[in-house]
C-alpha positions as CSV (number, residue, x, y, z in Angstrom):
1,X,220.9,-26.6,113.5
2,X,217.9,-25.9,115.8
3,X,218.0,-23.2,118.4
4,X,214.4,-23.6,119.5
5,X,212.7,-20.8,117.5
6,X,211.5,-21.7,114.0
7,X,212.7,-19.4,111.2
8,X,209.0,-18.7,110.2
9,X,208.5,-16.7,113.4
10,X,211.4,-14.4,112.5
11,X,210.2,-14.0,108.9
12,X,206.6,-13.3,109.9
13,X,207.8,-10.6,112.4
14,X,210.1,-9.0,109.8
15,X,207.4,-9.1,107.2
16,X,204.9,-7.4,109.5
17,X,207.5,-4.8,110.4
18,X,208.3,-4.1,106.8
19,X,204.7,-3.7,105.7
20,X,203.9,-1.6,108.7
21,X,206.7,0.7,107.5
22,X,205.4,0.7,103.9
23,X,201.9,1.5,105.2
24,X,203.2,4.3,107.4
25,X,205.3,5.7,104.5
26,X,202.3,5.7,102.1
27,X,199.6,7.0,104.5
28,X,201.4,9.6,106.6
29,X,201.8,13.2,105.6
30,X,204.4,14.2,108.2
31,X,208.0,13.9,107.1
32,X,209.2,12.7,110.5
33,X,206.8,9.8,110.6
34,X,207.7,9.0,107.0
35,X,211.4,8.9,108.1
36,X,210.5,6.6,111.0
37,X,208.6,4.3,108.6
38,X,211.7,4.0,106.4
39,X,213.8,3.2,109.5
40,X,211.3,0.5,110.4
41,X,211.7,-1.0,107.0
42,X,215.5,-1.0,107.3
43,X,215.2,-2.7,110.7
44,X,213.1,-5.5,109.2
45,X,215.8,-6.0,106.6
46,X,218.4,-6.3,109.4
47,X,216.3,-9.0,111.0
48,X,216.3,-10.9,107.8
49,X,220.0,-10.6,107.4
50,X,220.7,-11.9,110.8
51,X,218.1,-14.7,110.7
52,X,219.2,-16.0,107.3
53,X,222.9,-15.9,108.4
54,X,222.0,-17.8,111.5
55,X,220.1,-20.5,109.7
56,X,222.1,-20.9,106.5
57,X,225.7,-20.2,107.8
58,X,225.7,-20.6,111.5
59,X,229.5,-20.3,112.0
60,X,229.9,-17.2,109.9
61,X,229.2,-13.5,110.5
62,X,228.4,-12.1,107.1
63,X,224.7,-11.3,108.0
64,X,225.8,-9.5,111.1
65,X,228.3,-7.4,109.1
66,X,225.6,-6.6,106.5
67,X,223.4,-5.5,109.4
68,X,226.0,-3.2,110.8
69,X,226.5,-1.7,107.3
70,X,222.8,-1.1,107.0
71,X,222.7,0.5,110.5
72,X,225.5,2.8,109.5
73,X,223.8,3.8,106.2
74,X,220.5,4.3,108.1
75,X,222.2,6.5,110.6
76,X,223.7,8.7,107.9
77,X,220.4,8.7,106.0
78,X,218.6,9.8,109.1
79,X,221.1,12.7,109.7
80,X,220.8,14.0,106.2
81,X,217.0,13.6,106.2
82,X,216.6,15.5,109.5
83,X,218.8,18.3,108.1
84,X,216.6,18.5,105.0
85,X,213.4,18.4,107.2
86,X,214.8,21.3,109.3
87,X,215.5,23.3,106.2
88,X,212.0,22.6,104.9
89,X,210.5,23.7,108.2
90,X,212.5,27.0,108.1
91,X,211.3,27.7,104.6
92,X,207.6,26.6,104.8
93,X,206.9,26.6,108.6
94,X,205.5,23.1,108.2
95,X,206.7,19.6,107.6
96,X,203.6,18.3,105.9
97,X,204.4,16.7,102.5
98,X,201.4,18.3,100.8
99,X,202.5,21.8,101.8
100,X,205.9,21.5,100.3
101,X,204.9,21.5,96.6
102,X,207.4,23.9,95.2
103,X,211.1,23.5,94.8
104,X,213.6,26.4,95.5
105,X,217.3,26.7,94.8
């Protein structure tokens, strides 16, 4: 089934998004930008779910359901991560990764 846009375009876009997220996660020192990089990686995975569902099983919706599940997990992960980041900021007055080098109970 051909819908006009080749699958390679979607895969290249998702790959670029994923590696931009990996690069951002590795190079950034701010916890908020690291969280945004993880969200970017999860969104690239969602693109892959939808694209492979569309090209392999055009009449079914499994890829869309997996994408919705990933979105729900990402939303809960972001809520927990922001709560942790707020707690770190209250304790250390900074959200830089290098300044949070000691663990407290």
